[in-house]
C-alpha positions in Angstrom: -27.6 52.1 -15.0 -28.6 54.1 -18.2 -32.9 54.9 -18.6 -34.5 53.1 -21.7 -34.9 56.4 -24.5 -38.3 56.0 -24.5 -39.6 60.3 -24.9 -38.1 63.3 -26.3 -37.1 65.1 -23.1 -37.2 69.0 -22.6 -34.1 70.6 -20.9 -36.7 72.2 -18.7 -37.0 70.4 -14.8 -39.5 71.3 -12.9 -39.4 71.8 -8.9 -41.9 73.5 -7.3 -45.7 73.5 -8.7 -49.1 75.1 -7.6 -52.5 76.0 -9.2 -51.5 76.4 -12.9 -47.7 77.8 -12.4 -44.7 76.0 -11.8 -41.2 76.7 -11.3 -37.9 75.2 -12.8 -34.6 74.7 -10.9 -33.4 78.2 -12.7 -36.2 80.1 -10.9 -38.1 80.2 -14.1 -41.8 80.2 -13.9 -43.9 78.7 -16.4 -48.1 78.8 -17.1 -49.0 75.6 -17.6 -52.0 75.3 -20.2 -51.2 71.2 -20.7 -51.4 70.0 -17.3 -49.2 66.8 -18.1 -51.2 65.6 -20.6 -54.5 66.5 -18.9 -53.8 64.7 -15.2 -53.9 68.1 -13.3 -57.5 68.4 -13.1 -57.3 69.9 -9.4 -54.0 72.3 -9.9 -50.8 71.7 -8.8 -49.7 71.3 -4.8 -53.5 72.1 -4.0 -53.4 72.1 -0.3 -56.6 69.8 0.6 -54.8 67.2 -1.5 -51.6 67.4 -0.2 -53.5 67.2 3.1 -55.7 63.7 2.0 -52.7 61.9 0.8 -50.4 62.9 3.2 -52.3 62.1 6.5 -53.6 58.6 4.7 -49.9 58.2 4.2 -48.7 58.1 7.7 -51.5 56.1 8.8 -51.2 53.0 6.1 -49.9 53.3 2.6 -51.0 50.0 1.0 -52.1 46.7 1.7 -53.6 44.0 -1.2 -56.9 43.7 -2.0 -57.6 40.4 -0.1 -58.5 42.9 3.0 -61.5 45.3 3.7 -60.2 49.3 2.7 -63.5 51.5 3.5 -62.3 54.0 0.9 -62.5 52.0 -2.0 -66.2 52.5 -0.9 -66.0 56.2 -0.1 -64.5 56.7 -3.6 -67.5 54.7 -5.3 -70.5 56.6 -3.6 -68.7 59.9 -4.3 -68.1 59.5 -7.6 -71.4 57.9 -8.7 -72.5 61.1 -6.9 -70.7 63.5 -8.5 -70.5 61.6 -11.9 -74.0 60.6 -12.8 -73.8 57.3 -12.6 -74.9 56.6 -9.1 -76.0 52.5 -10.0 -73.3 51.9 -12.1 -70.2 49.4 -10.0 -66.5 50.6 -9.9 -63.3 48.8 -10.8 -60.3 50.5 -9.8 -57.0 49.8 -11.7 -53.9 52.1 -11.7 -53.7 54.0 -15.8 -56.0 54.5 -18.6 -55.1 51.3 -20.8 -55.3 49.1 -18.1 -59.2 50.5 -17.5 -59.5 50.2 -21.5 -58.0 46.2 -21.2 -60.5 45.1 -18.3 -63.6 46.8 -20.7 -62.2 45.0 -23.8 -62.1 42.1 -21.4 -65.3 42.5 -19.8 -66.9 43.2 -23.0 -66.3 40.0 -24.5 -66.6 37.6 -21.4 -70.2 39.0 -21.9 -70.7 38.1 -24.7 -68.5 35.2 -25.8 -67.5 37.4 -28.9 -64.1 39.2 -29.8 -64.9 41.4 -32.3 -64.3 44.8 -31.9 -64.9 48.2 -33.8 -63.1 51.0 -32.5 -62.0 54.1 -35.1 -59.7 56.3 -37.1 -56.8 58.5 -35.6 -58.4 57.1 -32.2 -56.1 56.4 -29.1 -56.4 54.1 -26.3 -53.7 52.7 -25.1 -50.7 50.6 -25.2 -51.2 47.6 -23.5 -52.4 44.0 -25.6 -56.0 44.7 -26.5 -56.1 48.4 -26.2 -53.1 49.1 -28.4 -55.1 46.6 -30.7 -58.0 49.0 -31.6 -55.9 51.9 -31.2 -55.0 53.6 -34.6 -51.7 53.1 -35.0 -49.4 50.6 -36.0 -46.3 52.3 -35.3 -46.7 51.0 -31.8 -48.4 47.9 -32.7 -46.4 44.8 -32.1 -46.3 41.9 -33.9 -47.7 40.0 -30.4 -50.6 42.8 -30.6 -52.7 41.7 -34.0 -55.5 43.2 -34.8 -57.9 41.4 -37.1 -60.3 41.5 -34.8 -60.9 45.0 -35.1 -62.7 47.1 -37.6 -62.0 50.6 -38.1 -64.0 53.6 -38.7 -64.1 57.4 -39.3 -66.2 58.8 -37.4 -70.0 59.8 -37.8 -69.7 56.5 -40.3 -73.0 54.9 -38.8 -73.6 52.9 -42.0 -70.5 51.1 -42.3 -70.3 50.1 -38.4 -74.1 48.6 -39.3 -72.7 46.5 -41.5 -70.5 45.2 -39.3 -72.6 44.4 -36.6 -74.6 42.6 -38.9 -72.2 39.9 -39.2 -73.1 38.9 -35.2 -69.5 38.9 -34.3 -68.8 42.6 -32.5 -68.4 42.5 -29.1 -67.8 46.1 -28.6 -67.7 49.4 -29.7 -65.3 51.5 -27.8 -65.1 55.3 -28.6 -63.2 58.2 -27.0 -65.3 60.7 -25.6 -63.4 63.4 -27.0 -60.4 62.3 -29.4 -57.5 64.0 -27.5 -53.9 62.7 -29.8 -55.6 62.7 -33.2 -55.8 66.6 -32.2 -59.6 67.2 -30.1 -61.9 65.9 -32.6 -65.3 65.2 -31.0 -67.9 62.9 -32.3 -71.4 64.3 -33.3 -74.2 64.1 -31.1 -76.1 62.0 -33.5 -73.5 60.1 -34.4 -73.2 59.1 -30.6 -76.8 58.2 -30.2 -76.9 56.4 -33.2 -74.0 54.0 -31.5 -75.8 54.4 -28.5 -78.6 52.7 -30.7 -76.7 50.2 -32.4 -75.3 48.4 -29.1 -78.8 48.2 -28.2 -80.6 47.0 -31.6 -77.1 44.1 -32.0 -76.9 43.9 -28.8 -73.6 44.9 -27.9 -71.3 46.4 -25.6 -71.0 50.4 -25.7 -67.4 51.5 -24.3 -66.6 55.2 -23.9 -63.0 56.1 -23.0 -63.1 59.2 -20.9 -59.4 58.6 -19.7 -58.7 61.5 -21.4 -62.0 63.8 -21.7 -63.6 62.6 -18.1 -63.6 64.0 -14.5 -64.9 67.5 -15.9 -62.7 68.8 -18.4 -65.4 69.0 -21.2 -67.9 71.4 -18.9 -69.7 67.8 -18.0 -68.0 65.0 -15.6 -68.2 62.9 -19.2 -67.5 64.1 -22.6 -70.5 62.0 -23.7 -73.1 63.3 -21.2 -73.2 66.2 -24.0 -74.5 64.0 -26.3 -77.2 62.3 -23.6 -76.2 58.9 -23.9 -75.3 56.7 -21.8 -72.6 53.7 -21.7 -72.0 50.4 -20.7 -69.1 51.0 -19.8 -66.9 54.1 -19.0 -62.5 54.1 -18.7 -61.4 56.9 -16.7 -58.0 58.1 -15.6 -55.7 61.1 -16.1 -57.9 63.6 -14.4 -58.6 60.9 -12.1 -55.5 61.1 -9.3 -54.3 64.2 -10.0 -50.6 63.9 -10.7 -51.1 59.7 -8.3 -51.7 57.1 -10.8 -54.9 55.6 -10.9 -57.8 54.4 -13.6 -61.5 53.3 -13.2 -63.9 51.8 -15.3 -67.6 52.0 -14.4 -69.9 49.1 -14.7 -73.8 48.7 -15.8 -75.4 47.5 -13.1 -76.5 44.6 -16.2 -73.4 43.3 -15.8 -72.9 40.4 -13.1 -68.9 39.7 -11.3 -67.1 37.0 -11.5 -64.3 36.0 -9.1 -61.2 35.8 -10.7 -61.8 37.5 -14.2 -60.6 40.4 -13.2 -57.6 41.7 -10.7 -55.1 44.0 -9.6 -52.2 44.7 -7.1 -52.3 47.9 -6.8 -55.6 48.8 -8.4 -57.7 51.0 -5.5 -55.2 51.0 -3.2 -55.2 53.6 -0.3 -52.9 56.8 -1.2 -54.9 55.9 -4.8 -58.4 55.9 -3.3 -57.3 59.0 -1.1 -56.0 61.3 -4.2 -59.1 59.8 -6.1 -61.5 61.3 -3.1 -59.7 64.4 -2.5 -60.1 65.4 -6.3 -63.7 64.1 -6.2 -64.2 66.9 -3.3 -62.1 70.0 -4.4 -63.9 69.4 -8.0 -67.3 69.6 -6.2 -67.0 72.4 -3.4 -64.7 74.7 -5.9 -67.0 74.7 -8.7 -64.6 72.7 -11.0 -66.6 72.0 -13.9 -68.7 74.8 -14.1 -65.1 76.3 -14.0 -64.4 74.2 -17.1 -67.3 74.9 -19.6 -66.6 79.0 -18.5 -63.0 79.0 -19.1 -63.3 76.7 -22.1 -66.0 79.1 -23.7 -63.8 82.7 -22.9 -60.7 80.8 -24.0 -62.9 79.8 -27.5 -64.6 83.5 -27.7 -61.0 85.0 -27.4 -59.7 82.0 -29.9 -62.2 82.1 -32.8 -61.0 86.6 -32.9 -57.2 85.5 -33.7 -56.7 85.6 -37.9 -54.1 82.6 -37.8 -56.4 80.3 -36.5 -58.0 78.1 -38.9 -60.4 76.3 -36.7 -61.4 76.1 -32.6 -62.1 72.4 -32.1 -63.1 70.9 -28.3 -65.5 71.7 -24.9 -64.9 73.4 -21.8 -60.9 72.8 -21.3 -59.8 69.8 -23.6 -59.6 72.4 -26.6 -57.5 72.2 -30.2 -56.3 75.3 -31.7 -55.9 74.5 -35.7 -53.2 76.1 -37.7 -52.2 76.2 -41.9 -48.4 75.5 -40.7 -46.5 72.6 -38.7 -46.6 73.8 -35.1 -43.5 72.5 -34.1 -42.0 75.8 -34.0 -45.0 78.0 -32.6 -45.2 75.0 -29.6 -41.8 75.9 -28.8 -41.7 79.4 -29.0 -44.1 79.2 -26.5 -42.2 77.2 -24.5 -39.3 78.4 -24.8 -39.6 82.3 -25.2 -43.5 82.8 -23.6 -42.6 80.2 -20.9 -46.3 78.5 -21.6 -46.7 74.5 -21.6 -48.9 73.5 -24.4 -49.7 70.0 -26.1 -48.9 68.5 -29.6 -51.1 65.7 -31.3 -50.7 63.3 -34.6 -52.0 66.4 -36.2 -49.2 68.9 -37.2 -50.9 71.8 -37.1 -52.7 71.3 -34.0 -52.1 72.7 -30.7 -53.8 70.9 -27.4 -54.7 72.8 -24.4 -55.3 70.8 -21.5 -55.0 73.0 -18.5 -56.1 72.5 -15.0 -59.9 72.8 -14.2 -59.0 75.4 -11.8 -57.8 78.1 -13.9 -59.2 82.0 -14.1 -59.6 84.7 -16.6 -55.7 85.9 -15.7 -54.3 82.7 -17.0 -56.8 82.7 -19.9 -55.7 86.4 -20.9 -51.5 85.2 -20.1 -51.9 82.4 -23.0 -54.1 85.0 -25.3 -51.2 87.5 -24.6 -48.2 85.1 -25.1 -49.7 83.7 -27.9 -51.1 86.8 -29.4 -46.8 87.8 -28.9 -45.9 84.1 -30.4 -47.8 84.8 -34.1 -46.4 88.1 -34.8 -43.1 86.2 -35.8 -43.6 85.1 -39.2 -40.9 82.9 -38.9 -42.6 80.5 -36.4 -45.9 80.2 -38.6 -44.3 78.6 -42.1 -43.5 74.5 -42.2 
């Protein structure tokens, strides 16, 4: 049997990893400034993480959600304390698209409406409801209609207001920072305006923090930089440091009903153990503060590089915009300088999503590798 050919694959096979570095099958060491799509939050192979998950596996790996699993409540208590939403409710799933799927479904249940407002260049997942609110028709099949979705550019409050007046909208969904789009951050004023409009028209505000959450922006959730509260908050990537887990934070104003939502694997014993380990390390090692400090240092050093047009983002969710296609530059960083970075749907933007544990040495190494790469003029043309 062959694997279904879904992804373009680099000829690199990581075999061991620690912190912000991994080694491939040829013994080559790489600096990881991409974190596997922002998944690696506390660093590769953290000893506390390994111990937590291993100990749980020796006791009980899995049973269904029809029995008592005290790890779920332990995770809810810890998450509420660390993230700043202690009075919210937690529904555990397996991925970011599932979290968004359930958020949209819950908003529709609560309001009895189906209209959704989403934003240009946004990405929310590949399953039915989440792909419908994703601004990418190439990944939307005929079975995923989006005629109930209105797409607007970031900052277009007037357009949003006009649609909300029709009283057909159940939810507005927006990323705390748009990731795949090339690191676009909605302004504080825009997020505050959306919050006000949702209050006015009794519409559910969903903050997709799947990539921008879990301390990556220098706050636990990126939208917290704006001082607003969301009704529903979706999480996933950094939540389990590589173990599949997602979650939905639900405002206390929402009443649960048995049978509306459900999951087989969500909130299983191993997933909860992984997520608890992540929160414990984030708190003990002050990784949110570190993300803010190292992000500021990176931005300062990047802005001194002449070839850069713009540095976008917050904390350790950064985009470097150039005035040329970055494909050759990214290839050189990977195969010559041995540094992993990310691309985006904007072909002129490199994404940086390193583990939150990086230090000054890793920042300096990355800047040196980038500077060395930019000396090659053949990399700076389309």
